[in-house]
N, C-alpha and C positions, 0 to 999 in steps of 0.2 A: 740446158742447165738451169735456165731461169724458172721453168715450170717446176723443177725439182726443188729449188730454193723456196719458191712461193708456197709450194705444198708443205714443205717441212716447217716453214715459219708459222703457217696456220696451225699445224699440228701441235706446236709448242703450247698452245692454249687449250688443246683438246683434253677431255677428261682422261686421266690415267687411273687404272684400277687401283683401289686401295690394297695395300699389302695384306694378304690373307694370313690368318692366324696359322702358326706352324706348330704341329703337334710336338716336335722334339728338335734337338740340334742335329742337322744333317752333317754327315762326316764321310769324306771320301777322297777321291783323287781324279785328276784328268786321266783318261785312258785312251791309248792309241794302239789298238791291235794292228793297225796298218803299218806301224813302225817295226813290228817284230821281224827278226830274221826269217827269211822265207823257208829255211830248213825246219822251222818250228811250226809252220802252218800246215794244216788248218787246226791242229789240236791244241794250240796254245791258249786259245780263247777259253776253252772249257777249264783248263788248269787255272787260269787267272780268275775266272768267275768263282771257282771253288775256293781259291785262296781268299778272295774278297769276302765271300759268304762266311767262311770260317772266322775271318778276322772281325766281321761285324760291320763292314763297309755298307753304307746306306745310299750313297749317291756317287755318280761319275759324271764327268763333263767331257763331251766328245765332239768331233767333227769340224772344229773351227779352223784347222790348219791345212786342210788338204782339198782345196777346190779342184785340183787336178784329178782327184779320184771321183769326186761327185760328177764332174763334167770333163772326162778325158779328151773329148773333142767337142768342137763348137756345136752346141745343141744336143749332144748325146749324153744323157744322164744315166748314171749307174747307182743303184741303191742296194744291190744284193750284199756287197761287202760290209755295209753298215747295218743292214736289216738283221743279219745273223748276230751281230754284237748287241743291238738294242733288244732283240728277242731273248737272247741269253740273259741279259741283265734283268729284263722283266720277269722271266721265269724264276730268277733268284731273289726277286723282291728288291732289287737295287734300282733306285730312281735314276733318270737320265736328264741332264741339262744339255741340250744340243746347241752348238754354236754355228752362226752363219759364217761361211768360210772366206769372207771377202778381204781379209787382210793379207792374203798371199795369192797372187794371181797365177794362173797356169801359163806355161810356156807358149802354148798356141795363141793365147790372147796377146801376149807381149809381142810376138812375131807379127801377128796380123794387124795390130794397132799400136805401134811403138809410141804414138803420141799420148797413150794412156800413162806411160811412165812419168813419174814426177820429175820436174825440172827444178833443181835447187837454186837458190840465189846465186847469181853470177856464174852459172855453169850450164852445161848441157844435161841431158837426161841422166838420171842416176844409173841407168842400165839395169839389166835383169840379174837377179841373184839374191838380193836381200829382200826380206819380207817388207811389207808396208812401203812399197816403192812406187805407188800409183797416185795419180791425181784423181781422187774419188768424185770430183765434180765433172769429170769428162763425160759427155753424153754416152759415148760407147761403153765406158765402164759401168755407168748407171744402168744401161740396158742389160748388160750381162749380169750385174749384181741383182737386179730386180728379178731376172729370170731364175737364177739359181735359188734365191731366197724363196720366191713363190713356190717353186717346185719342191724344195726341201720341206717347208712348213706344211704344205698341202699333203705331202707324203706321210708326215709323222704326227699330224695334228690329232689323229684318232688313236694313236698308240698310248695306252695308259701309262707306260713306263716313262714317257717324256713329260716332265713336269714344268719345264721352262725353256726359254730361249735366251742365249747370250748373243747380242748383236755385235758383230765384228770382234776385235780383240785388242785391248790396250790402245785404243784409238788416239792418234794425234794427227796433226795436219800434214805429216810426212814431208815437211819442208817445201811443199809445192809452190812454185811461182809461175806455173804454166800460163799461156796466154788467156785461157778461159778464167783462171784464178784472178789474174790482174784485171780483166774486164769486169768481173764481178766486184772487185774492190772499187773500181771507179764508179760503178753503179751505186755501191754502198755509200761512197762519199757524196754523190749527188743527192741521195735521199737524206743524208745526215746534215749536210751543210747547205744544200740548196743552190748556192752560187759559188763560183770560183773566188769571188771577192771575199765571201765569208770564210772560205777555206784559208785563203792567204792571210787574213787577219788572225784567225784562230791559231794558225801554225807559224805565224811571223815569217812567212816565206819571202818577204822582201829582203831578209838577211841573205847576203851573197847573191841577191837578184834572182831568187828561185821562184818568183811568183808564177802561178799558173793562171793564164788568162783565157784558156779554152780547155775544156775537159779532155779534148783530144791530145793536148800537149802534156798531159800528166805523165811524169817520168816513172819508170818502173822502180820497184823496191831495191833492185840490185845494188846500186851505189848511193842510195839515199843517206844523207847525213842528218837530216832533221829528226830530232828525237820525237817530235809530234807525229811525223810520218811513221816512224818505226813503231810507236805505240799503237797507232791506229791499225797498222798492218797486223800486229799480233791480235788485236781485237777481231779483225776480219778473219784471221785463221781460226780463232775460237768460234766465231759464228759459223764458219764452214763446218767445223767438227760437230757443233750442236745441230745444225740443219741436217747433216749427213746421218747422224745417229737417230734423229727424230724421223727422218725418212725411212730408215731401216725399221725402226720400232713400229711405224704405221703399217708397213708391209707385213710384218709378222702378225700384228693384231688383226689385220684384214683376213688372215687365213688360219690363224691358230685356233685351238680349242680354248674356250673362254677361261678355263681355270689355269692355263699355262701362263706363267709370268714372263715378263721381258726384263732383262738386265743387261749391264755392260760392265766388263771388268776393266776398271780404269788404269790398272797398273799403279805405280806410286802416284799418290795425289799431288796436287799443286804443280801441275805442268804449266809451262809458259804459254802453250798453244791450245789449252783446253780450259773452258769455263765449266768446271764440274757442276756447279750449281744449276746452270742452264741445262746441261745435259740431263741432270737428274729429273728434271720436270717431265721428260718423256719416258722415264723408266717406272716400272712397278716397284722395283727394289734395286738399291745400289749394291755394287760388288767392287771388291778391291783386292789387290795382290800385294800384301805387305811383306815382301822378303826382308830378312833381317840378319843381324850378326848372330853367331852361335858360340859355343864353348864359353870362354871367359867374357865374351862380348854380349851375351844374352842378358838383357836386363828389362825387356818388355817395353822400353820407352818408345821405340819406333813403331811397334805394333799399336801401342796406345794412341800415339799421335795420329796414325793412319786410321785407326778405328774411330777415334773421336771425330775426325774430319768426315769420315764416311757416314757416321750416324747423324751428323749435323746437316747433311745435304737434304734429307727428307724428314728429319726429326723422328727417326724410327730405326728399327733394326736393319742390319745389312748382311751381306754375304762375303765370305772370304773365298774367292774362286781359285786362288793360287797362293801357296806359301811354301817355305822350305820343307823338304822331306829329309834328304841327307845333306848333300853339298851343292854349292852353286858355282857358276862360272862358265864362260865361253872358252876357257882353257883350263889347265890343271894347276894354276897358280894360287887358287883360293879355296882349296879343299879342306874344309873344317867341319867334319861331321859332328852332330850334336852329342853332348854328354848324355849319359843315361838320365832319363826323366825330363830332358829339355823339350822333346817333341810334345809330351803331355802338358807341360807347363805352358808351352806356346799356344796350344789349343785353348786352354782356359784363359790365357791372356786375351785372346781375341773375343771369347765369349763374354768376358767381364767388361768389354767395351760395347757389347750389344750385338755381336755376331750371332746369326742364326744358323750358320753353316761354316765349316772349315774344310777346305779341300787342298790337297797337295798338288804341286806340279813336280812330278806326276807319278803314276803307278809304277812304271818300270823305267829304268835307265835305258836310253837309246844307244845304239851301237855305232853310229856314225852321224856326222853333221855338226853344226855349230854348237849345239848344246849337249854334246857327248858327255861332258863332265857335270852337267846339271842333273844330278842323280835323283832318281825317284825313290819310292818306298823300297822297291826291289832293286838290287844292284844289277850289273850287267850279266851276272850268272842266272838271274831270274829266280833265285831260290829264297825261301824264307830266311830272314836275317835278324839282326838286332833291331833295326828300324821296324820291320814287320811285327816283331814281338811287342814293341811299344805301341804300335798302331792298334794291335789286337786288344791290348789292355785298355787303351783309350776308348775304342769303339764299344767294348762291352760295358765300360763304366758309363759312357754317354747313354747307353740303352736304359740305364737305371736313372741317371740324374738329368738327362736331356730334357724330359718333359717339364721339369721344374725350373729349367734355365731358359728355355726358348721364349721368345717374345718379351724378355726382360726389359723393363723401362728404366731410364736413367734421367735424373734431374740434377742439374748443376747450377751453382751460383756464380760461376766464373766463365767468361767467354773470351776468346782471342779473335780479334778482327783480322781476317785474311783479305788482302787486296792483291789480286794478280796484276792489276795495273801498276801498283807500286813496285812489285817484284820486277816486272819487265822494265819499267822506266828507270829503276836503279841500275839494272844491268846495262842500259844504254849510256848511263852517266855514272859509272861506279865510283864509290868513295874509297875503295880498296881493291887490291889485286884479288880477284875472285877465285884464283887457283884453278884446280882441275874441276871442270863442270861435268865430267863423266859420271854416269850413274854408278853409285856404290851402294850395295844393300845396307839399309839401316842408317844411311847418312843423308842429310839435306845438302842440296847443291845450290850455289849462289848465295850472295851476301844476305838478301832479304830472308830467304827460307832458313838460312842458318840462324839468323836472329830470332825468327819466329820459333824455331825448334828449341833454341836456348830457353825461351820463356816457357814453352810447353814442358820441357825437361824439368825446369825448376818447380812447376806445379805438380808434375808427376812424382818427382822425388819427395815433395811435401805431402803426397797422398791426397791431393785435391783434384776432384774431377773437373773436366774442362769440356766446354762446347766450343764450336767455331761459329762466328757470324760473318756476314759479308757486307759489302758496301750498300746493298739493297735493303739491309735490315731496317725495320720500322722502329719508331720510338716505342711503340707498345711492346715489340719483341725485346728491345734493349732493357725495358723496365723489369724484365724477369731476372736480371742479373744484378749482383751487388758489386762485382769487380769486372771491369772491361780492360783488357790488355791490348794495346795498339802499337805494334812494331812498325817503325819507319813508314808511316802513311805518307809517302812522298808524293804520290799523284792522287788527288781527290778533288771533287767539286765542292763548292761552298756548302751545298746542302748536307753533305755527309759530315763536314766539319761542324756544322751547326747542330746536327743530331748529337754528336759527341759532346759538344758544349752544353746542350740542353740536358743530356744524361747526367753530367756533373752537377749542373745547377739544381737538378731535381733530386739530388742525394746520392748519385752514383760515385763510385771511386774508379778513376782511370789511371793506369800506369802506361805511359807513352814514351817513345824513344825519339832520338834525334832524327832529323830529316822530315819529320811529320809536318804537313801543311805547307811545305815549301813550294810545290808546284801545283797547278790546277789539273783538271781532268785531261788536258792536252799535253801535259808534261812541260808546260810553260811556266816559268817562275813568276809568282805573283808580284805585282808592283808595290803592294802594301808591305810594310815592315814585317819581317818574319816574327812569329809563325802565322801571319795572316789572320784569318777568321778565328783562330784558336787563341789569339792574344789575351782576351779577357779571361778565359777559362784557365789558361796556363799561367798568367800573371807575370809574364816577362816578354821582352822582345830581344832580337839580336840583329846585328848588321854584319858581323864577321864570323868566320869559321876557319878552322885550320886542320889539315892533316897532322897526325902525330907520328913522328918518325920512330919513336920508341915508347914503351909503356911508361905511364906516370902513376904515381901513388895518389890516393886521396888523403888529404891531411888529417892526421889523427886516427886513421883507420876506423871511421865511424860505424862500419858494419861488421867489425871484428873478423875480417877476412884473412888476417895474417899475411902470409907470403903471397896470397892471391888478391891482395888489396891493390889491384891494378886496373887501369883503364888505358885505352889506346885507340889508334886508327883515326879518330875524328873528334873534334871538339868545337862546339858552338859557343860563342862568347855571349852568354846569357846575361842580359841587363834586367835586373829585378824591378818589377813595379809593385805588385801585391804579393808575389811569391816569396817564400823563405828558402834559404839554402839548406839542403840536407847534407851536402858534401862539396868540398872545394878541392881543386888540384893542389898538390904539394909541389909547387914549381914557382920560380922567381917571376916568370912572366904570366903563365896561364893561371897562377894562383889568385889573380884578382877577380876571376869569374867562377861562379858555382858550376860544378859538374852535374849535380842532381838537385832538383828543386821540388818543392811542394807548394800547392796553392789551394786555399779554400775558396770555392766559388759557389754562391748560393748555399745549398746544404750539402754539397759534395766536395770532393778533393781530386785534384789532378797532380800526379807525380810525374816528373819529366826527367829523362836521362839525356843529357846533352852530349854524351860521349858513349863509346862502346865499352861495356864493362865486362870483367872476367866472369866465367861461369859461377864461381863461388860468390862474387858480389851480386850477380843476378839472383841467385838463390836467396841470399839474405834480403835483398830489396823486395823480392816477391813475398817472402815470409813476413816481412814488415807490413806489406800491403794487406796480406791475409789477416794479420792480427788487427789492423785498424778497421777492417770490415767485419770483424767477428766471425771469421771463417776458420779459425784454428780450434783444435780440440784433441781428443785422445789419439786420433790417427797420426798426428805429428810426433807421437811418442814411440812409434813402432821402430824396431831395429832397422839399421841402415839398409839391409838387404831385402827388407819386406815391403811390398807395395800393397796398399789397402784400397779396395774399390767397392763400390756399393751399387745396388740396384733394387728394383721392386719386381718380384715375381708376379705372374699374371693373376695369382690368387690374392694379391695384395700384401703378402708377407715380404718383409725386408730381407735382402741377401747381402752378405758381407764376405768379400773375397780377401784372403790373406795369401799372397804369393811370394815365395822365398826364392829370389834369384841369386843363389850362392851355392858353393860347394861345401858349406858348413851349415849346421842346424841353426835355427833362430827361435827364440822364445818370445811370444807375444802375450800381453795381457788383454784378453777379450773384454771390451768395455760396454758392449751393448746388451740388449735383453737376451734372456736364455733362448737357446735354439739348438739345432742339431747340425753337425757337419754332414753335408749331403754325401760326401765321398766315403766316409767311414761309418756313419750312423751314430757316432758318439755324441752324447749330450754335452753342450758347452754352456756353462753357467756364466752369468755376468761376473766380471772381474777374475775369471779363471785364467790361469797361466797355461798356455798351450805351446808345445814345442813342435816346430815344423821342420821336417827333414830337408836335406839339401835338394834343391830343384823340385820342391813339392809345394803343396798348398792345402788350405782348408777353405771350404765354402759353408758358411754358417747361415742357415735359414731360421729366422726368428720364429718361435712358437707363437701361436695366437694368444694374445692376452698375457704373455709371459712378463715377468719382472726381472 
């Protein structure tokens, strides 16, 4: 295992191919001919390819889920079953992204090496049956994974249909705490802290007498109570994921054709056990799977958040490797097929965030297994249907407009700081009941992510584009933004807090929430009066805080929120120094302290929310910050159902997207220079009123030199 980790760590600094220019927007679906009922074989492939070609599909993703077919027995490789599929796609002019099949191990491997199966915290092996059930640091697993990857890539590197490789699938740490994982963790601690004495001091392990005086005495994670231990363990799991994917990327690069890209489909972003920014360093292009709500719940917000995050990882375009076709679910309780037009609107939602490809999961619905009700473009009868008709419309439309939308660049003046350490540290010391942390399409899980999503939603609803930045952001990178939003930066080192303070001092505007600056990078509470190093920039201190058992109003409804003039859950007793109150609690006890403050520091401003505000209040506070930073304009006058997004085409012309997320028409006044709607060809003049049909959009490309 050590050699694998050392190799992967070195590869993180190895050069990664710059993303190649893409001629058009790729559009397609995952395809699994191997899942088809045996009664339909072998002729079903030809029918599917014909349907895809007629529809206008340009790309498929294959191969990532069936290691047992690639290698049905130890060392025995089969390619004929996939060769016929790849060849058929190639003859039809359909490109192929091939996936390494390492996230679902074959039965023979589990039987021969049960130690490969992941051991979760406090328990025995997870057993065979579920995917992603292995310890991917296990040397035996690495041996088999290297062999199958090397064989696959070598076999298909010269096939012109194969344009790229997806390494693994929606990778996480699999909850593994196997002996080799723990041994690696102890080695990690030795390198980071040097001595057990330094570890004891950093983690305050003399509490409850848990000092470690010999590395051999280090307790396992199973029953750990130290929040510092828990936080470092999540970092170790992130490092494991990063190293594992870098290792796979290196293997693929060693054997691939030079023009074949390497990607990874993250699944929903902001996972607790993945450092997406670190993983992105080993990829040629980022990919994401933004599953979302449909019918009356389709508003584009979740896709925009996931897209903005994906784009920010490498500051360039990304791929959507999976998204809704028809319905979602591991059972039949959540079957909500999209309304007419929603599949099309969803595609352009992703493209407007910078996606260069949109693929569905998947082409056809499967007939048995866990994801029976996760329907593809074709239903279980495998016949053309309503979804297929809409896919056909989209594909033919993209053939026309795709070349003008691919490689679109996006520049924003607002950024949200995302800290996975803060998300994890808060989960170990929650300030509220975090409720159901199960994955739900289109929803954030956990208190921190919900708070971050609330901010992004407020910006999205205000039609303001957003980037994400990370704790490693430099001062120079921060200087590109006018407004920085900082949700609950609970765990951070002094250097990051100083960067934020300097950003304010140098003229930036920061909107920050409660819990920020309270603990250091080890999730240990600072001994300085809160908010620690942020004190001068924030203009207040506090010594007390309280949970709130019921919602409180802000006195005088200062943000005109009406019935939503409510805060709750948490209150910090802010003692003003140079800050001014923006709002105070309407309460006989809490009313002596401000709920929201503003402070001028240097040439900038820091606004602080000392409590959890309602969605309506948050939208008003964000809009106020946008006005103060000069970031409002005609986009904020759009109808409530219309989202406005902007980009720059590769020919330098400006693009303006107007997307109507409603079952009713909406009329907008187009405020920019004259252009043409790429979808209809209609000329759109400045200040012209345009009516957008339900679940429809316009994309205006400005004319050169137009007024």
